[in-house]
N, C-alpha and C positions, 0 to 999 in steps of 0.2 A: 741451497745446494752448495755446501762447503766441503772442502777436502777433509779427510780424517783427522789431520793435525788441528785444523781450525775447529772442528767439532769437539775434539777433546779439550782444547783450550777454552772454548766457550762454555762447555759443561762444567769445567773446573771453576771458571769465573762466576757462573750462575750459582753453583753450590756455595761458594764463598760469600757471594752477595746475599744469599738467603740467610746465612749464618750472621752476617753483619747486620742485616735488617732486624733480625730477632734480638740481637744482643746489644745493639747500639741505638737504633732509632726505627721502630717498626712503621712509623708514618712520616717519612722524611720529606722535608721541603726540597725544592730543586737543588739548592746549594748542598745540602746534606746528601741527597741522592748522588750527586756528582762526586762528592768526597768518598762515599761508600763504594761507588763504582771504581774510582781510581785505586783505592786500597785493594779491592778484589781483583782488579786487573793486574796490579803489581804482584799480588800473591799468585795468580794464575801463571804469570810469566816465570816466577820463581819455581813453582811446583812442576810445571810442564817442561821448563827449559826452552820454551818457545817465546821469542820476542815478537809479538804480534802487535801491530798498530791498532789503536782503539778508534775505529771508524765510527761515524754516527750510526750507521746501520747495526754494527755489532754492539754498540753501547745500548741502543734501544732493545736489542734482542736480550741482553742481560737484564736491564732494568724492568722490562715488561714482565719478566717472570716474578718480580717482587710481589705483585698482588696475589700470586698463587699461595704465598705463605699465609695470608689472611684467610683465603678460601679453604685451604687445607686445614687450618686450625678450626675454623667454624664447622666444617664437615665432620671432623673427628669429635668435636665438642657437643654438637647438637643432641645426639642420642644419649650422651652421658648426662647432660643437663636434664633431659626428660626423665631418665631412670633414677638419677641420684636425688633429684628434688621432688619427684612424684607427680610430674605433669602427666596428663592423659590426652591422647589424640582422639578427638571426637568433635562432631559438629553439633552435639546437643547443647542447648542453651545452658543447662545446669553445669555441664563439664566446662564449657567456656567460661562461665562465671567463676567456678572454682579455680581454674587455671589463672584467671585474671587476678583473683584475690591472692593466690599463692605467689604469683610474679610480683605483685605490688609489695607484699610482705618481704620478699627476698631483696627487692631493690631498696626498701626503706633502710636508711643508714648502712647501706651495703651489707645487709645481713647475710647475703650469699657467701661472703668471705669469712664468716665467723662460724666456728664449731661451737655448738651449744652443749656444754657439759658442766654448767654451773658457773663457769668462769669466762665464757665468751672469748675463746682464743682466736685472735685474728690470724688468718691464713692457715688455719689448721683443718679446714673442711677437706675431706678426702678427695673431693672433685679436683681441687687445685693440683695436688700431687699426681692424681690419675692422668689428667690431661697433659701435664708436663712430661710424664713418662711416655704417654702415647705419642705425643708430638715430637719429642726430641731424644728419647732414650729407649726406643723399641728395638732397633737393629743396628748393625754395623755401618749402615749407609746413612743413618740419621745425622743431622747437622752436629749434634753434641758429641758424637763419636768421631766424626771426621774432623771437626774443628773444636776439639775438647778444650783448648786454651781459651776460646771465646766464652765457654760456659762454666769456667771455674773462677770464682764462685758463680752460682747461677745469677745471671744479670737482672737487675731491676727492670730494664726496658722489656725483657721477655716476660717477667712477672706481670708488668702493667698490661702487656698485650693479652695475656691469659685472662686477667680480670676484666678487661674491656670486652673480650670475646664472650666471656660468661654472661656479662650484663647484656650484650647484644642478643644472645640466645634467649635469655629471660625476657627481654623486650618483645621478642617474637611471640611468646606465649601470652603477653598482654593483649595482643591482637587476635589471639585464638588459634594460632598455628604452632 
């Protein structure tokens, strides 16, 4: 139960923190998490014009939202992986076996990141651009629009996060789900 000014400040800090996570270090250790929080807190002070002390409770509130980035990406990515790679939802042994074989083939040599057009172009598979657009470039409230400087050029940590999330979704199909 925070006043309106504090809520505005915290929402600004959370948004900036999300953008920092995606562009700098999606899986930060404690030291990096603190550094990202400090940068986001300073940015929120600048943007809102509110000089709010970073209490442990408010710090936890901001950093606890960090895991939402991973969940959000996976939620958006799962149906795309299913459709674009041709997985099928079924409990039949035959379908599970086919999904397993497809998943293993995609994971081998990170084949999921290559477009097969006779030249094996790395990072040219349409899924990568589709999830980047879906995650960060869909509307004016997305991180890449609100924090466009963080996303120019598109950061390698965000690309690594996308590739890791794709592999994670493929791994789920190995188990038959």
